[in-house]
Biotite code that builds the C-alpha atoms (Angstrom):
import biotite.structure as struc

atoms = struc.array([
    struc.Atom([-75.637, -156.955, -68.992], chain_id="A", res_id=1, res_name="MET", atom_name="CA", element="C"),
    struc.Atom([-71.885, -157.049, -68.617], chain_id="A", res_id=2, res_name="TYR", atom_name="CA", element="C"),
    struc.Atom([-71.504, -160.833, -68.744], chain_id="A", res_id=3, res_name="ILE", atom_name="CA", element="C"),
    struc.Atom([-73.508, -163.377, -70.692], chain_id="A", res_id=4, res_name="THR", atom_name="CA", element="C"),
    struc.Atom([-75.896, -165.944, -69.262], chain_id="A", res_id=5, res_name="ILE", atom_name="CA", element="C"),
    struc.Atom([-73.403, -168.624, -70.338], chain_id="A", res_id=6, res_name="GLY", atom_name="CA", element="C"),
    struc.Atom([-70.684, -166.916, -68.315], chain_id="A", res_id=7, res_name="GLU", atom_name="CA", element="C"),
    struc.Atom([-73.025, -166.688, -65.326], chain_id="A", res_id=8, res_name="VAL", atom_name="CA", element="C"),
    struc.Atom([-73.764, -170.417, -65.581], chain_id="A", res_id=9, res_name="SER", atom_name="CA", element="C"),
    struc.Atom([-70.058, -171.247, -65.685], chain_id="A", res_id=10, res_name="LYS", atom_name="CA", element="C"),
    struc.Atom([-69.322, -168.906, -62.779], chain_id="A", res_id=11, res_name="LEU", atom_name="CA", element="C"),
    struc.Atom([-72.070, -170.546, -60.713], chain_id="A", res_id=12, res_name="LYS", atom_name="CA", element="C"),
    struc.Atom([-70.667, -174.020, -61.461], chain_id="A", res_id=13, res_name="ALA", atom_name="CA", element="C"),
    struc.Atom([-67.084, -172.941, -60.687], chain_id="A", res_id=14, res_name="ASP", atom_name="CA", element="C"),
    struc.Atom([-68.107, -171.353, -57.375], chain_id="A", res_id=15, res_name="VAL", atom_name="CA", element="C"),
    struc.Atom([-70.009, -174.477, -56.387], chain_id="A", res_id=16, res_name="LYS", atom_name="CA", element="C"),
    struc.Atom([-67.062, -176.721, -57.275], chain_id="A", res_id=17, res_name="GLU", atom_name="CA", element="C"),
    struc.Atom([-64.283, -174.591, -55.787], chain_id="A", res_id=18, res_name="LEU", atom_name="CA", element="C"),
    struc.Atom([-66.032, -173.251, -52.683], chain_id="A", res_id=19, res_name="PHE", atom_name="CA", element="C"),
    struc.Atom([-69.047, -175.529, -52.115], chain_id="A", res_id=20, res_name="SER", atom_name="CA", element="C"),
    struc.Atom([-71.069, -172.325, -52.184], chain_id="A", res_id=21, res_name="ALA", atom_name="CA", element="C"),
    struc.Atom([-73.988, -170.915, -54.132], chain_id="A", res_id=22, res_name="GLU", atom_name="CA", element="C"),
    struc.Atom([-73.898, -167.616, -55.981], chain_id="A", res_id=23, res_name="ILE", atom_name="CA", element="C"),
    struc.Atom([-77.230, -166.215, -57.124], chain_id="A", res_id=24, res_name="HIS", atom_name="CA", element="C"),
    struc.Atom([-77.632, -163.991, -60.181], chain_id="A", res_id=25, res_name="PHE", atom_name="CA", element="C"),
    struc.Atom([-80.148, -161.128, -60.198], chain_id="A", res_id=26, res_name="HIS", atom_name="CA", element="C"),
    struc.Atom([-80.900, -158.986, -63.239], chain_id="A", res_id=27, res_name="ASP", atom_name="CA", element="C"),
    struc.Atom([-83.077, -155.984, -62.426], chain_id="A", res_id=28, res_name="ALA", atom_name="CA", element="C"),
    struc.Atom([-83.827, -152.577, -63.904], chain_id="A", res_id=29, res_name="CYS", atom_name="CA", element="C"),
    struc.Atom([-80.998, -151.053, -61.883], chain_id="A", res_id=30, res_name="GLY", atom_name="CA", element="C"),
    struc.Atom([-78.483, -153.543, -63.292], chain_id="A", res_id=31, res_name="GLY", atom_name="CA", element="C"),
    struc.Atom([-77.175, -156.970, -62.524], chain_id="A", res_id=32, res_name="MET", atom_name="CA", element="C"),
    struc.Atom([-75.984, -158.128, -59.163], chain_id="A", res_id=33, res_name="PHE", atom_name="CA", element="C"),
    struc.Atom([-75.149, -161.335, -57.364], chain_id="A", res_id=34, res_name="PHE", atom_name="CA", element="C"),
    struc.Atom([-75.774, -162.609, -53.877], chain_id="A", res_id=35, res_name="SER", atom_name="CA", element="C"),
    struc.Atom([-74.190, -165.211, -51.642], chain_id="A", res_id=36, res_name="LEU", atom_name="CA", element="C"),
    struc.Atom([-75.728, -167.320, -48.893], chain_id="A", res_id=37, res_name="ASP", atom_name="CA", element="C"),
    struc.Atom([-72.820, -166.706, -46.533], chain_id="A", res_id=38, res_name="GLU", atom_name="CA", element="C"),
    struc.Atom([-69.772, -164.480, -46.334], chain_id="A", res_id=39, res_name="LYS", atom_name="CA", element="C"),
    struc.Atom([-66.565, -166.106, -47.521], chain_id="A", res_id=40, res_name="ASN", atom_name="CA", element="C"),
    struc.Atom([-63.399, -163.966, -47.819], chain_id="A", res_id=41, res_name="PRO", atom_name="CA", element="C"),
    struc.Atom([-61.689, -166.460, -50.160], chain_id="A", res_id=42, res_name="ALA", atom_name="CA", element="C"),
    struc.Atom([-64.733, -166.432, -52.446], chain_id="A", res_id=43, res_name="LEU", atom_name="CA", element="C"),
    struc.Atom([-64.828, -162.632, -52.334], chain_id="A", res_id=44, res_name="GLN", atom_name="CA", element="C"),
    struc.Atom([-61.211, -162.553, -53.497], chain_id="A", res_id=45, res_name="GLU", atom_name="CA", element="C"),
    struc.Atom([-61.987, -165.065, -56.270], chain_id="A", res_id=46, res_name="TYR", atom_name="CA", element="C"),
    struc.Atom([-64.958, -162.980, -57.465], chain_id="A", res_id=47, res_name="LEU", atom_name="CA", element="C"),
    struc.Atom([-62.930, -159.781, -57.381], chain_id="A", res_id=48, res_name="THR", atom_name="CA", element="C"),
    struc.Atom([-60.275, -161.425, -59.574], chain_id="A", res_id=49, res_name="ASP", atom_name="CA", element="C"),
    struc.Atom([-62.927, -162.943, -61.868], chain_id="A", res_id=50, res_name="TYR", atom_name="CA", element="C"),
    struc.Atom([-64.693, -159.650, -62.543], chain_id="A", res_id=51, res_name="PHE", atom_name="CA", element="C"),
    struc.Atom([-61.437, -157.683, -62.738], chain_id="A", res_id=52, res_name="SER", atom_name="CA", element="C"),
    struc.Atom([-60.427, -160.049, -65.526], chain_id="A", res_id=53, res_name="GLY", atom_name="CA", element="C"),
    struc.Atom([-63.511, -158.856, -67.389], chain_id="A", res_id=54, res_name="LYS", atom_name="CA", element="C"),
    struc.Atom([-62.618, -155.196, -66.730], chain_id="A", res_id=55, res_name="ASN", atom_name="CA", element="C"),
    struc.Atom([-65.443, -154.842, -64.226], chain_id="A", res_id=56, res_name="LEU", atom_name="CA", element="C"),
    struc.Atom([-65.256, -153.157, -60.842], chain_id="A", res_id=57, res_name="LYS", atom_name="CA", element="C"),
    struc.Atom([-66.717, -155.163, -57.967], chain_id="A", res_id=58, res_name="VAL", atom_name="CA", element="C"),
    struc.Atom([-68.506, -153.760, -54.942], chain_id="A", res_id=59, res_name="ASN", atom_name="CA", element="C"),
    struc.Atom([-69.529, -155.883, -51.965], chain_id="A", res_id=60, res_name="PHE", atom_name="CA", element="C"),
    struc.Atom([-72.261, -154.883, -49.558], chain_id="A", res_id=61, res_name="SER", atom_name="CA", element="C"),
    struc.Atom([-71.237, -154.217, -45.958], chain_id="A", res_id=62, res_name="ASP", atom_name="CA", element="C"),
    struc.Atom([-72.331, -157.723, -44.960], chain_id="A", res_id=63, res_name="ASP", atom_name="CA", element="C"),
    struc.Atom([-70.426, -159.251, -47.902], chain_id="A", res_id=64, res_name="GLY", atom_name="CA", element="C"),
    struc.Atom([-73.514, -161.023, -49.255], chain_id="A", res_id=65, res_name="LEU", atom_name="CA", element="C"),
    struc.Atom([-74.358, -158.856, -52.248], chain_id="A", res_id=66, res_name="GLN", atom_name="CA", element="C"),
    struc.Atom([-72.013, -158.159, -55.131], chain_id="A", res_id=67, res_name="ILE", atom_name="CA", element="C"),
    struc.Atom([-72.399, -155.658, -57.939], chain_id="A", res_id=68, res_name="SER", atom_name="CA", element="C"),
    struc.Atom([-70.124, -155.543, -60.958], chain_id="A", res_id=69, res_name="ALA", atom_name="CA", element="C"),
    struc.Atom([-69.938, -152.513, -63.213], chain_id="A", res_id=70, res_name="MET", atom_name="CA", element="C"),
    struc.Atom([-67.769, -150.850, -65.787], chain_id="A", res_id=71, res_name="ARG", atom_name="CA", element="C"),
])
């Protein structure tokens, strides 16, 4: 895992407060990823900046609802 559960909890709270949106965390054998309930370009920019600050590269699915972060 590239970020801790504590960091995930804070990220979820920040996203809810700043964007009135939910971000869901998924940790599977293939790695961790996140999902959103709806596409939001401002939130995508925020998440890109957030993960870049942790030296992680962010990839969004074509529909903008799934996010993977990797080194």
